[in-house]
C-alpha positions as CSV (number, residue, x, y, z in Angstrom):
1,M,-2.8,-22.3,-13.9
2,N,-6.2,-22.9,-15.6
3,F,-4.4,-23.5,-18.9
4,F,-2.2,-26.5,-17.4
5,D,-5.1,-27.7,-15.6
6,D,-5.6,-31.2,-17.4
7,V,-1.5,-31.3,-18.5
8,E,-0.5,-35.1,-17.2
9,S,3.2,-35.1,-18.9
10,E,5.5,-32.6,-19.6
11,A,5.3,-33.0,-23.7
12,E,1.1,-32.0,-23.6
13,I,3.3,-28.0,-22.7
14,G,4.5,-27.3,-25.7
15,V,1.5,-27.3,-27.6
16,I,-0.5,-25.4,-25.1
17,V,2.5,-22.9,-24.8
18,K,2.5,-22.6,-28.9
19,T,-1.1,-22.1,-28.8
20,L,-1.1,-19.7,-25.7
21,K,1.9,-17.9,-27.8
22,K,-0.7,-17.5,-30.9
23,T,-3.4,-15.6,-28.6
24,G,-1.7,-13.8,-26.4
25,S,-3.1,-15.3,-23.5
26,L,-0.8,-15.6,-21.6
27,I,2.1,-12.9,-22.4
28,G,5.9,-13.7,-21.1
29,I,4.9,-17.7,-21.1
30,E,7.9,-18.0,-24.1
31,K,10.3,-16.8,-21.7
32,Y,10.1,-20.6,-19.7
33,S,11.1,-23.9,-21.3
34,N,8.8,-26.8,-21.1
35,A,11.0,-28.5,-18.3
36,E,10.6,-25.4,-15.9
37,I,7.1,-24.9,-16.8
38,W,6.4,-28.9,-15.6
39,A,8.6,-28.7,-13.0
40,A,6.7,-25.6,-11.8
41,L,3.4,-27.3,-12.1
42,Q,4.4,-30.6,-10.2
43,E,5.9,-28.0,-7.5
44,I,2.4,-26.4,-7.3
45,T,0.4,-29.4,-7.4
46,S,2.7,-31.0,-4.6
47,G,1.7,-27.9,-2.5
48,K,5.7,-27.3,-2.1
49,A,5.8,-24.2,-4.6
50,H,9.1,-22.0,-3.1
51,G,7.7,-19.2,-5.3
52,S,4.2,-18.4,-3.8
53,V,3.5,-14.8,-1.7
54,S,1.7,-15.4,1.4
55,E,-0.8,-13.1,2.7
56,S,1.0,-11.1,5.0
57,D,3.9,-10.2,2.2
58,I,1.7,-9.9,-0.7
59,K,3.2,-5.8,-0.8
60,G,6.8,-7.3,-1.5
61,P,6.4,-8.2,-5.0
62,E,4.6,-5.1,-5.8
63,W,7.9,-3.2,-4.1
64,D,10.1,-5.4,-6.6
65,V,8.2,-4.2,-9.5
66,L,7.9,-0.3,-8.0
67,I,12.2,0.1,-7.7
68,N,12.5,-1.6,-10.7
69,P,13.9,1.2,-12.9
70,S,13.2,-0.8,-16.4
71,P,10.3,-3.1,-15.2
72,P,9.2,-5.4,-18.2
73,K,7.9,-4.4,-21.5
74,D,5.4,-6.6,-22.0
75,W,3.0,-6.6,-19.2
76,P,-0.3,-5.2,-20.5
77,H,-1.7,-3.9,-17.3
78,F,1.6,-1.9,-16.3
79,L,2.9,0.7,-18.0
80,S,5.2,3.2,-16.0
81,T,8.0,6.2,-16.1
82,P,10.7,7.0,-13.9
83,T,10.9,10.9,-13.5
84,S,12.6,13.1,-11.1
85,P,12.2,14.2,-7.3
86,P,10.7,17.6,-6.6
87,T,13.7,20.1,-6.2
88,A,13.0,21.6,-3.2
89,Y,12.7,17.7,-1.6
90,T,15.6,15.7,-3.0
91,K,16.9,15.2,0.7
92,E,13.8,13.4,1.8
93,I,12.6,12.1,-1.6
94,S,14.7,9.6,-3.9
95,A,12.8,8.6,-6.6
96,V,8.8,8.7,-8.4
97,L,7.3,7.0,-10.5
98,L,4.4,8.1,-12.9
99,L,2.1,4.8,-13.4
100,E,0.4,6.0,-16.4
101,R,-1.5,2.5,-16.1
102,L,-1.9,-0.1,-13.3
103,R,-4.3,-2.6,-12.5
104,E,-6.6,-4.1,-9.3
105,V,-7.5,-7.5,-9.0
106,N,-10.4,-7.5,-6.1
107,A,-11.9,-10.8,-5.0
108,L,-14.5,-11.6,-2.3
109,L,-13.6,-14.4,0.1
110,G,-16.4,-13.6,2.4
111,F,-17.9,-11.2,5.0
112,T,-17.4,-10.1,8.4
113,R,-18.8,-7.4,10.7
114,V,-17.1,-4.5,12.6
115,E,-13.7,-5.9,12.8
116,A,-11.5,-7.0,9.5
117,P,-10.0,-10.2,9.4
118,E,-6.0,-8.7,8.7
119,Q,-6.0,-7.3,12.5
120,S,-4.7,-10.4,13.7
121,S,-2.4,-13.1,11.8
122,D,-3.4,-15.9,13.9
123,P,-6.0,-17.8,12.8
124,D,-7.9,-18.4,16.3
125,E,-7.7,-14.4,17.0
126,R,-9.5,-13.8,13.1
127,P,-13.5,-12.7,13.5
128,E,-15.3,-15.3,12.1
129,V,-15.8,-15.4,8.8
130,A,-19.6,-16.1,6.8
131,K,-18.6,-18.3,3.7
132,L,-20.1,-17.4,0.5
133,C,-21.9,-20.9,0.0
134,R,-22.4,-23.5,2.3
135,S,-20.0,-25.5,0.3
136,A,-16.4,-24.8,-0.3
137,P,-16.8,-22.9,-3.6
138,E,-15.4,-23.7,-6.7
139,W,-14.9,-20.0,-7.5
140,V,-15.3,-17.0,-6.1
141,P,-16.3,-13.0,-7.5
142,A,-13.5,-10.9,-8.4
143,T,-13.1,-7.9,-10.1
144,E,-10.2,-6.5,-12.3
145,V,-10.0,-2.5,-13.2
146,H,-7.3,-0.1,-14.3
147,G,-6.0,3.1,-13.0
148,E,-2.7,5.3,-12.9
149,G,-0.9,6.7,-9.9
150,I,2.7,8.2,-8.2
151,F,5.3,6.2,-6.6
152,I,7.1,7.9,-4.4
153,R,10.3,6.2,-2.9
154,F,12.4,8.1,0.0
155,N,15.6,8.1,0.9
156,E,16.8,5.6,3.4
157,D,19.3,7.5,5.2
158,Q,17.6,10.4,5.6
159,L,14.7,7.7,7.6
160,Q,16.9,6.2,9.7
161,K,18.2,9.0,10.8
162,W,15.0,10.8,11.3
163,E,13.9,6.8,13.3
164,K,17.0,7.5,15.8
165,K,15.2,10.9,16.8
166,A,14.7,11.0,20.7
167,A,11.2,12.7,19.6
168,V,10.2,10.0,17.2
169,Q,10.9,7.5,19.6
170,E,8.9,8.9,22.5
171,I,5.8,9.4,20.4
172,D,6.5,5.3,18.6
173,K,6.1,4.3,22.7
174,K,2.7,6.4,22.6
175,L,1.5,5.0,19.4
176,M,2.4,1.4,20.5
177,S,0.8,1.7,24.1
178,G,-2.6,3.2,22.1
179,H,-2.0,-0.3,19.6
180,R,-1.5,-2.5,23.0
181,G,-4.7,-1.1,24.5
182,W,-6.9,-1.0,21.4
183,R,-6.1,-5.1,20.9
184,N,-6.1,-5.8,24.7
185,A,-9.7,-4.3,24.7
186,R,-10.7,-6.6,21.9
187,N,-9.2,-9.8,22.9
188,L,-6.2,-9.6,20.3
189,N,-2.5,-10.4,21.0
190,P,-1.1,-6.8,22.1
191,D,2.5,-8.1,20.6
192,E,1.7,-8.2,17.1
193,A,0.5,-6.6,14.1
194,Y,2.0,-2.8,15.0
195,P,2.9,-1.6,11.7
196,G,6.0,0.7,13.3
197,I,6.7,4.2,13.4
198,R,7.7,4.5,10.0
199,Y,4.5,3.4,8.6
200,A,2.3,6.2,10.6
201,M,4.6,8.8,9.0
202,L,4.6,7.3,5.7
203,H,1.1,6.8,5.4
204,T,0.0,10.1,7.2
205,L,1.6,12.0,4.2
206,A,-0.3,9.3,1.9
207,H,-3.2,11.1,3.2
208,L,-2.4,14.1,3.3
209,L,-1.4,14.2,-0.2
210,I,-4.4,12.6,-1.2
211,R,-6.6,15.7,0.3
212,E,-4.3,17.9,-1.5
213,M,-4.6,15.8,-4.9
214,A,-8.4,15.8,-4.9
215,L,-8.6,19.3,-4.9
216,E,-7.2,19.4,-8.3
217,C,-6.5,16.0,-10.5
218,G,-10.4,16.2,-11.4
219,Y,-11.1,12.8,-9.2
220,N,-13.1,13.2,-6.1
221,A,-11.5,12.0,-2.5
222,A,-13.0,8.2,-1.7
223,S,-12.0,7.4,-5.3
224,I,-8.1,7.9,-4.7
225,R,-6.2,5.4,-2.6
226,E,-2.9,4.3,-0.9
227,R,-0.3,1.7,-0.8
228,I,2.0,1.9,2.0
229,Y,5.3,0.2,2.1
230,A,7.3,0.0,4.7
231,D,8.3,-3.4,5.7
232,T,11.7,-3.3,7.7
233,E,11.6,-7.1,8.7
234,G,12.1,-8.1,4.9
235,H,15.2,-8.9,3.0
236,Q,15.1,-5.0,2.0
237,Q,14.3,-2.2,3.8
238,Q,10.7,0.0,2.3
239,A,9.8,3.4,2.2
240,G,7.5,4.2,0.2
241,I,4.0,5.6,-1.2
242,L,1.5,4.6,-4.0
243,I,-1.8,7.1,-4.4
244,Y,-3.2,5.5,-7.1
245,T,-6.7,5.5,-9.1
246,A,-8.6,2.3,-9.9
247,A,-12.5,2.5,-11.7
248,A,-14.4,0.2,-13.6
249,D,-15.4,3.2,-15.6
250,S,-13.4,6.5,-17.1
251,D,-12.4,7.7,-13.6
252,G,-9.4,5.5,-14.2
253,T,-7.9,6.5,-16.9
254,L,-8.6,10.6,-17.2
255,G,-4.8,11.1,-16.6
256,G,-4.6,13.7,-13.9
257,L,-3.6,12.0,-11.6
258,V,-0.1,11.0,-13.2
259,D,-0.1,14.8,-14.5
260,L,0.4,15.8,-10.8
261,G,3.7,13.4,-10.3
262,K,5.8,16.2,-12.2
263,P,8.5,17.4,-10.6
264,E,6.8,20.8,-10.8
265,N,3.6,19.9,-9.6
266,L,4.4,17.5,-7.2
267,G,6.6,20.0,-5.3
268,R,3.9,22.4,-5.5
269,L,1.4,20.1,-3.7
270,L,3.6,18.9,-1.6
271,E,4.4,22.4,-0.2
272,S,1.1,23.1,0.2
273,A,0.2,19.5,2.3
274,L,3.0,20.0,4.7
275,Y,1.6,23.9,5.1
276,R,-1.9,22.7,5.7
277,A,-1.2,19.9,8.3
278,R,0.7,22.1,10.5
279,I,-2.4,23.5,11.9
280,C,-5.4,21.9,12.4
281,S,-8.9,23.6,12.9
282,S,-9.5,21.1,15.5
283,D,-6.2,22.5,17.4
284,P,-4.9,22.2,20.1
285,L,-6.9,19.5,20.9
286,C,-6.4,18.1,17.4
287,S,-2.6,18.1,18.3
288,E,-2.4,17.4,22.3
289,H,-4.5,13.8,21.2
290,N,-2.6,10.9,23.1
291,P,-3.2,7.6,22.4
292,E,-2.6,6.4,25.2
293,K,-5.4,7.4,27.5
294,D,-8.0,6.7,25.0
295,R,-6.7,3.3,23.6
296,S,-7.3,4.8,20.2
297,L,-4.9,4.5,17.2
298,H,-4.1,7.4,16.0
299,A,-2.3,10.8,17.6
300,A,-2.2,14.2,16.1
301,C,-4.7,13.7,13.1
302,C,-8.4,14.0,12.6
303,H,-11.0,14.3,10.1
304,A,-10.4,17.9,9.6
305,C,-6.6,17.7,9.2
306,G,-5.7,14.3,7.9
307,F,-8.4,11.4,7.5
308,V,-9.8,10.5,4.6
309,S,-12.6,7.9,3.4
310,E,-12.5,4.6,4.5
311,T,-12.2,3.6,1.3
312,S,-9.3,5.0,0.4
313,C,-7.4,3.9,3.4
314,E,-5.5,0.8,3.5
315,K,-6.1,1.3,7.4
316,G,-9.2,2.6,8.3
317,N,-8.0,5.7,9.5
318,R,-5.1,4.7,12.2
319,Y,-1.7,4.7,12.7
320,L,-1.5,8.4,12.1
321,D,-0.1,11.6,13.4
322,R,0.8,15.4,11.8
323,S,3.8,15.5,14.1
324,L,6.0,12.8,12.3
325,V,5.8,14.5,9.2
326,V,6.0,18.3,10.3
327,A,6.1,20.4,13.5
328,T,2.7,20.5,14.9
329,L,1.8,23.0,18.0
330,D,2.1,20.0,20.7
331,C,5.6,18.5,19.2
332,A,8.4,20.0,16.9
333,G,11.2,18.0,17.2
334,A,9.6,14.9,15.3
335,A,9.3,16.0,11.8
336,F,10.4,14.3,9.1
337,F,10.2,17.4,6.7
338,V,11.9,19.7,8.5
């Protein structure tokens, strides 16, 4: 909005839009009329904007773009190509999107110790954040990096059938119990922030694929990251994972990760990842781990089989369970991939 900070009337907008079009500083601005831009500016300055994205729904707009079969062509930071799902997994996977180019923006707002601020949606329960400066900052440091990735969308019907399995619901209860115990021990509201059993399954699969892809794509495992889309309370059911890399150097433009999203490669990687996940070198201890007993946030998963670098995981290696993805020594009835 900084282009329009000093605008005082609708008449001034035409000159600014003309300049932006010539310089290419704000691609797509020509799609909107001066009246529409002026109305949006008035809503923003008055604090009544309806189209703003809240902290809790930052993934919503991302999901809308990723599932769009024909995303805008004039986005300079986003380039995608749809491809077919692996032949052996067409029942579980409904779509795959190769992201030849994407952008990640990170802003530093403050500092915390031990606990992350997103563990609670209640401002009164969040850990104290050390400010960047004594007064309210006029700007914050941010980074913008580019990279590539693979987006995998899963079959909603198959997921809903899987969620109704008795074994899946039993694991859900155990993870929920561990979640409540973990939050109680930290004086947090135990009834909020549980991501759900769908999230746990997709999250575990993302970790298994990250570990497998790191062996072949040329990136180190710590530079591959994840985004899990598993919201079931919004305007539509989400079921997808984005595995990507974004770095300030040439690591973000090698192209090796996108190549692994092609049907023949992704199918081979999935098969290998699922095979490795069935047996862990720490079994039977790993497969029998019960989050209810030690108030932890993971079940059948450990450093030997499913954990990844915490710079890669959006939940700090929490809400993971191999038995939700494949059959394990302790549980054979909750696997999504049979």
